[in-house]
C-alpha positions in Angstrom: 3.7 7.4 -30.5 2.5 9.4 -27.4 4.7 12.4 -26.7 4.4 11.7 -23.0 5.5 8.2 -22.4 4.7 8.4 -18.6 2.3 10.9 -17.1 2.8 11.9 -13.4 0.4 14.0 -11.4 0.5 14.9 -7.8 -2.9 15.9 -6.2 -2.2 17.8 -3.0 -4.6 17.6 0.0 -6.5 14.9 1.8 -7.4 12.2 -0.6 -11.1 11.7 -1.3 -12.8 8.5 -2.3 -15.6 8.3 -4.9 -18.9 8.8 -3.0 -21.9 6.6 -3.8 -24.3 8.0 -6.2 -27.4 9.6 -4.4 -31.0 9.6 -5.4 -33.7 12.3 -5.0 -37.2 11.5 -4.1 -38.2 11.9 -7.7 -35.8 9.3 -8.9 -33.0 11.5 -10.2 -29.4 10.5 -9.4 -26.4 12.8 -8.6 -22.8 12.6 -7.5 -22.1 14.1 -4.1 -20.6 17.6 -4.2 -17.4 16.5 -2.4 -16.8 13.8 -5.1 -17.5 16.2 -7.9 -15.1 18.9 -6.5 -12.3 16.3 -6.1 -12.7 14.9 -9.6 -12.7 18.5 -10.9 -9.4 19.1 -9.2 -8.0 15.8 -10.6 -9.2 16.9 -14.0 -7.5 20.3 -13.8 -4.2 18.7 -12.8 -4.5 16.0 -15.5 -5.0 18.8 -18.1 -1.9 20.5 -16.9 0.2 17.3 -16.8 -0.8 16.4 -20.4 -0.4 19.9 -21.9 -1.3 19.6 -25.6 -0.5 15.9 -25.8 -3.4 13.6 -26.7 -4.7 11.0 -24.4 -2.6 7.8 -24.1 -3.8 5.2 -26.5 -3.9 1.4 -25.7 -3.3 -0.3 -22.3 -2.1 1.7 -19.4 -0.5 0.7 -16.2 -1.7 3.0 -13.2 0.2 3.3 -10.0 -1.3 5.4 -7.1 0.4 6.3 -3.9 -2.3 7.5 -1.4 -0.8 9.5 1.5 -3.2 10.2 4.3 -2.8 12.6 7.3 -2.1 11.0 10.7 -5.0 11.6 13.0 -4.3 14.5 15.4 -5.8 12.6 18.3 -3.1 9.9 18.2 -0.4 9.8 20.8 3.0 11.0 19.7 4.5 7.4 19.7 1.6 6.2 17.4 2.0 9.3 15.2 5.8 8.4 14.8 5.0 4.9 14.1 2.5 5.8 11.4 5.0 8.2 9.7 7.7 5.4 9.8 5.3 2.9 8.1 4.9 0.7 11.2 1.3 1.6 11.3 -0.7 1.6 8.0 -4.2 3.3 7.3 -6.9 0.6 7.2 -9.8 3.0 7.5 -11.6 5.3 5.2 -11.2 6.3 2.4 -11.1 2.9 0.7 -8.3 2.5 -1.7 -10.6 1.4 -4.6 -12.9 4.4 -4.1 -9.9 6.7 -4.2 -8.8 5.0 -7.4 -12.2 5.4 -9.0 -12.4 9.0 -8.3 -8.9 9.6 -9.8 -9.6 7.4 -12.8 -12.9 9.1 -13.5 -11.1 12.5 -13.3 -8.5 11.5 -15.8 -10.9 10.2 -18.4 -10.6 11.9 -21.7 -7.4 13.6 -20.7 -4.8 11.0 -19.6 -6.5 8.2 -21.4 -9.7 8.0 -23.5 -11.5 5.6 -21.1 -10.5 4.2 -17.8 -11.3 0.7 -19.3 -7.7 1.1 -20.7 -6.2 0.7 -17.3 -5.1 -3.0 -17.3 -2.8 -2.8 -14.3 -3.6 -1.0 -11.1 -1.3 -0.7 -8.1 -2.7 1.2 -5.1 -0.8 1.8 -1.9 -2.1 3.7 1.2 0.3 5.2 3.8 0.5 8.0 6.3 2.4 11.2 5.6 2.8 14.7 7.0 1.7 16.1 3.6 -1.5 14.4 2.4 -1.6 13.8 -1.4 -2.0 11.2 -4.2 0.8 10.5 -6.5 -0.4 9.2 -9.8 1.8 7.5 -12.5 0.2 6.4 -15.8 2.4 4.3 -18.0 1.3 3.2 -21.6 2.1 -0.4 -22.1 4.0 -1.5 -25.2 1.2 -3.8 -26.4 -1.9 -3.7 -28.5 -5.3 -2.9 -27.2 -8.0 -5.6 -27.6 -9.7 -3.2 -29.9 -7.1 -3.5 -32.6 -8.6 -4.1 -36.0 -5.5 -5.1 -38.1 -2.7 -7.4 -37.4 0.5 -5.5 -36.6 3.2 -5.7 -39.3 
């Protein structure tokens, strides 16, 4: 049994979506520096959250709360509406790209591989303190990789 039944991580700062891989003229591929830096931050926080515990085994339910800053250029009435939840962020970064950056940053630490994430809930909202709140909960069922019938 994993010593951490639920893992919670808060990544402070403006959320970053996973950037598309880039190519050089000689055909080599690389991840953009902004994406690498964000994934490194996620990795560091995941290590702290897990401590000495091993990665979760089996299926995991992942919940992400993505809280974005309200644009400074907006009028006060619109800022207030955004902070109350009456206006939601429908622009960049994309929810799925944020999830991918976080899932890649947690690989090998919170779970062995992000293929273990079988349930993903992502919510975007505005907040005065931009951040991502991560909750990874192991599910009480077997992985498809099980090799023996449970007794």
